[in-house]
C-alpha positions as CSV (number, residue, x, y, z in Angstrom):
1,M,1.0,-12.1,12.3
2,T,0.1,-10.3,9.0
3,N,-2.5,-7.5,8.2
4,A,-2.8,-7.7,4.9
5,A,-5.5,-5.5,2.6
6,V,-6.4,-4.8,-1.0
7,K,-6.4,-0.9,-1.3
8,I,-8.4,-0.1,-4.5
9,E,-8.4,4.0,-6.2
10,N,-9.6,4.7,-8.6
11,N,-8.4,7.4,-10.8
12,V,-10.5,9.8,-12.4
13,R,-10.0,11.2,-16.4
14,P,-10.0,12.5,-18.6
15,L,-8.9,11.0,-22.0
16,C,-6.4,11.6,-24.0
17,P,-4.7,10.0,-27.8
18,A,-3.1,7.7,-25.6
19,D,-5.9,6.0,-24.1
20,L,-7.0,5.3,-27.7
21,E,-5.8,1.3,-28.2
22,Q,-7.3,-0.1,-24.3
23,V,-10.7,2.0,-25.8
24,I,-11.2,0.0,-28.2
25,A,-9.8,-3.1,-26.9
26,I,-12.4,-2.7,-23.9
27,D,-14.4,-2.1,-25.8
28,S,-14.3,-5.2,-28.4
29,V,-14.8,-7.5,-25.1
30,Y,-18.9,-6.1,-25.1
31,M,-19.3,-5.2,-28.1
32,G,-17.2,-9.1,-29.6
33,K,-15.3,-7.2,-32.9
34,P,-13.0,-3.8,-32.2
35,R,-14.6,-1.0,-33.4
36,R,-11.1,1.5,-34.4
37,R,-13.0,3.3,-37.5
38,F,-14.9,4.4,-35.1
39,F,-13.4,5.0,-32.3
40,E,-11.0,6.8,-34.8
41,K,-14.0,8.4,-36.1
42,R,-14.4,10.1,-32.9
43,L,-11.2,10.9,-31.5
44,A,-10.3,13.1,-34.5
45,H,-14.0,15.1,-34.7
46,A,-13.5,15.7,-30.5
47,E,-10.1,16.3,-31.1
48,K,-11.0,19.8,-33.7
49,N,-14.2,20.2,-31.3
50,P,-13.2,19.8,-27.9
51,E,-16.4,21.2,-27.0
52,D,-19.0,18.6,-28.6
53,F,-17.9,16.0,-26.5
54,V,-16.7,14.3,-22.4
55,H,-14.4,11.9,-22.5
56,V,-13.9,10.3,-19.6
57,G,-11.9,7.9,-17.8
58,V,-11.7,5.9,-14.4
59,A,-8.2,3.3,-14.4
60,R,-8.6,1.5,-11.1
61,T,-5.3,0.0,-9.5
62,A,-5.2,-2.0,-6.4
63,R,-2.5,-2.3,-4.2
64,W,-1.4,-5.0,-1.2
65,S,-0.2,-2.5,2.2
66,A,0.8,-5.0,4.8
67,S,1.9,-4.2,7.9
68,P,5.5,-4.7,8.4
69,L,6.1,-8.1,11.4
70,P,8.4,-7.6,14.4
71,A,12.3,-8.5,13.1
72,S,11.3,-11.5,16.0
73,S,8.5,-13.4,14.0
74,V,10.3,-13.3,10.5
75,V,11.2,-17.0,9.4
76,S,13.0,-18.2,6.1
77,L,10.4,-19.8,3.9
78,A,12.8,-22.4,4.1
79,G,12.2,-23.6,7.4
80,S,11.7,-21.6,10.5
81,K,15.0,-21.0,11.2
82,P,15.3,-17.6,11.9
83,L,16.4,-15.4,9.2
84,P,20.0,-13.4,10.0
85,G,18.7,-10.7,12.7
86,S,16.0,-11.6,14.5
87,T,16.1,-12.6,18.1
88,R,13.2,-15.3,17.5
89,S,14.5,-19.1,18.5
90,A,14.1,-21.7,16.4
């Protein structure tokens, strides 16, 4: 039997101009409409006066991790026939 788990990673980093579209998309969900001009103006000001702003983004990723099965317990998905190299009998 496999021991599978989900590992969730949170990565915090400064936002950059390449993040603009994602910021607008996330904000649109909460505000009900895109506020592109608002964020474009804010980004332009932040680029001119970076000391006036703190822009932080959190990227959350989920990864599956699993313990590999021993070769003796590997079977094909088509049925109980062992895969080549397996020592398990059908």
